[in-house]
C-alpha positions as CSV (number, residue, x, y, z in Angstrom):
1,M,0.1,103.4,-60.3
2,A,-2.5,103.6,-57.3
3,N,-5.0,105.7,-59.7
4,S,-4.7,103.3,-63.2
5,P,-7.4,102.5,-65.2
6,L,-6.9,98.9,-64.3
7,N,-7.4,99.2,-60.7
8,E,-11.1,100.7,-60.8
9,I,-12.0,98.0,-63.6
10,M,-10.6,95.2,-60.9
11,Q,-12.7,96.5,-58.3
12,R,-15.6,96.2,-60.4
13,F,-14.5,92.7,-61.6
14,G,-14.2,91.8,-57.8
15,A,-17.5,93.0,-56.9
16,A,-19.2,91.6,-59.9
17,V,-17.3,88.1,-59.4
18,V,-18.7,87.9,-55.8
19,E,-22.2,88.9,-56.8
20,R,-22.2,85.8,-59.5
21,A,-20.9,83.5,-56.9
22,M,-23.6,84.6,-54.5
23,L,-26.1,83.6,-57.3
24,N,-24.7,80.3,-58.0
25,L,-25.2,79.2,-54.6
26,G,-28.4,80.4,-54.2
27,V,-30.0,79.2,-57.6
28,Y,-32.3,76.0,-57.4
29,R,-31.5,72.7,-59.1
30,T,-33.2,69.9,-60.0
31,V,-31.9,66.9,-58.4
32,N,-34.1,63.4,-58.9
33,G,-37.0,65.7,-60.0
34,K,-37.0,67.6,-56.9
35,K,-36.1,71.3,-56.8
36,R,-32.9,71.4,-54.4
37,R,-30.8,74.6,-52.9
38,A,-27.1,74.0,-52.4
39,V,-27.5,76.1,-49.4
40,A,-29.1,75.9,-46.2
41,S,-28.8,78.6,-44.0
42,D,-27.1,81.3,-46.3
43,T,-23.9,81.8,-43.9
44,L,-21.6,81.2,-46.9
45,R,-23.4,83.1,-49.7
46,N,-23.4,86.4,-47.1
47,S,-19.6,85.8,-46.3
48,L,-18.2,85.8,-49.7
49,S,-15.8,88.7,-50.2
50,F,-12.6,89.5,-52.3
51,Y,-9.5,91.6,-51.8
52,Y,-7.6,93.4,-54.7
53,N,-3.9,94.5,-54.0
54,G,-3.3,97.3,-56.7
55,N,0.3,97.2,-55.9
56,S,0.9,93.3,-57.2
57,S,-2.3,93.2,-59.1
58,K,-3.5,90.2,-57.3
59,I,-7.2,89.6,-56.6
60,E,-8.2,87.1,-54.0
61,F,-11.6,85.6,-53.5
62,F,-12.5,84.1,-49.9
63,A,-15.2,83.5,-47.2
64,K,-15.2,85.3,-44.1
65,G,-16.1,84.0,-40.7
66,K,-17.0,80.2,-40.1
67,A,-18.0,79.9,-43.3
68,A,-14.2,79.6,-44.3
69,N,-14.3,76.3,-42.6
70,Y,-16.3,74.6,-45.1
71,A,-16.2,77.2,-48.3
72,S,-13.6,75.0,-50.0
73,V,-15.4,71.7,-49.4
74,V,-18.5,73.3,-51.4
75,E,-16.3,74.8,-54.1
76,W,-14.4,71.4,-54.8
77,G,-16.7,68.4,-53.1
78,R,-15.2,65.9,-51.0
79,R,-13.3,63.1,-52.6
80,K,-14.6,59.3,-51.9
81,G,-13.0,57.8,-48.7
82,A,-12.3,61.1,-47.0
83,K,-12.4,61.8,-43.5
84,M,-15.9,61.7,-41.8
85,P,-17.4,65.3,-41.5
86,P,-18.1,66.2,-37.7
87,V,-21.6,64.9,-36.7
88,D,-22.4,67.9,-35.0
89,A,-22.4,69.9,-38.3
90,I,-24.4,67.7,-39.7
91,V,-26.8,67.9,-36.9
92,E,-27.0,71.5,-37.2
93,W,-27.9,71.5,-41.3
94,M,-30.6,68.8,-40.4
95,R,-31.9,71.5,-38.1
96,I,-31.7,74.6,-40.6
97,K,-32.7,72.7,-43.4
98,P,-35.3,71.0,-42.0
99,I,-34.3,66.9,-42.2
100,R,-36.7,64.4,-40.2
101,V,-35.8,61.4,-39.5
102,R,-38.5,58.7,-40.8
103,D,-38.9,54.9,-40.0
104,D,-39.0,52.2,-42.2
105,K,-42.5,53.1,-43.4
106,G,-41.6,56.5,-43.9
107,K,-43.2,58.0,-41.2
108,I,-41.9,60.7,-39.2
109,V,-40.5,59.7,-35.9
110,K,-40.1,61.5,-32.7
111,Q,-37.0,63.6,-33.1
112,T,-34.8,63.0,-29.9
113,E,-31.6,63.9,-29.5
114,S,-30.1,60.4,-29.9
115,V,-32.3,59.6,-33.0
116,V,-31.1,62.7,-34.6
117,R,-27.6,62.0,-34.2
118,S,-27.7,58.5,-35.2
119,A,-29.2,59.7,-38.4
120,A,-26.5,62.5,-38.5
121,Y,-23.9,59.9,-38.0
122,N,-25.5,57.8,-40.8
123,I,-25.4,60.9,-43.3
124,A,-21.7,61.8,-42.3
125,L,-20.7,58.0,-42.7
126,G,-22.1,58.3,-46.2
127,I,-20.6,61.5,-47.5
128,S,-17.1,59.8,-46.4
129,R,-17.9,56.8,-48.3
130,R,-19.5,58.4,-51.4
131,G,-18.1,61.9,-51.1
132,I,-20.0,65.3,-52.3
133,P,-20.0,66.6,-55.9
134,P,-18.2,69.9,-56.2
135,L,-20.3,73.2,-56.9
136,F,-18.1,75.5,-58.5
137,Y,-19.3,78.6,-57.5
138,W,-16.3,80.7,-57.5
139,R,-14.9,79.1,-60.8
140,D,-18.0,79.4,-62.7
141,A,-18.3,82.7,-61.5
142,V,-14.9,84.1,-62.6
143,N,-14.9,82.0,-66.0
144,D,-18.3,83.9,-66.6
145,M,-17.1,87.6,-65.8
146,I,-13.8,87.1,-67.1
147,V,-15.7,86.9,-70.7
148,E,-18.0,90.0,-69.8
149,F,-15.2,92.2,-68.9
150,E,-12.5,91.1,-71.5
151,P,-13.2,94.2,-73.7
152,E,-12.7,96.5,-70.5
153,F,-9.5,94.8,-69.5
154,V,-7.8,95.3,-72.8
155,A,-8.7,99.0,-73.1
156,A,-7.2,99.5,-69.4
157,L,-4.3,97.5,-70.0
158,N,-3.8,99.7,-73.5
159,K,-4.2,102.7,-71.3
160,E,-1.7,101.4,-69.2
161,I,0.9,100.5,-71.3
162,N,0.5,103.8,-73.1
163,L,1.0,105.7,-69.9
164,V,4.4,103.7,-68.8
165,I,5.4,104.2,-72.5
166,E,5.3,107.8,-71.9
167,D,6.6,108.0,-68.5
168,N,9.8,106.2,-69.6
169,L,10.2,108.4,-72.7
170,Q,9.9,111.4,-70.4
171,K,12.3,109.9,-67.8
172,K,9.7,109.9,-65.0
173,I,7.8,107.2,-63.1
174,K,4.5,107.8,-61.7
175,V,3.7,106.7,-58.3
């Protein structure tokens, strides 16, 4: 049933979940007394999407493009003792954020390539040793939207069930 009431609601549900996940990624959080934002470049936020297959009634949430390479790490975090992330990715993150290398006294030093790469290596090593806490942007978005859409899901399923029963009583099947 391609034009069923459930299909329309699932499309709206998918769009609402993507919007909420984008908000979850862009929100500021207080960490050690400072306001921090989870994303640096908005590449992940802008790449979020969904696909709903009406035939199988499955909905998939995913990130497109190069953000697909690290979207799961942001969602699920990185466990302690995991493989070290690529230093080049950390260098790029340091440029976007911007993070400046400082000396022992806290003064900013000249940002040469070797100094930045050395700091990026140390950050990557720290990530592999301590891990990264998860930021459940998809999970939280889906859970919030399921609660919000629950009455609509119930009403749509009731209509869907009634349509199927009527079709079977008339010995017809709608396509």
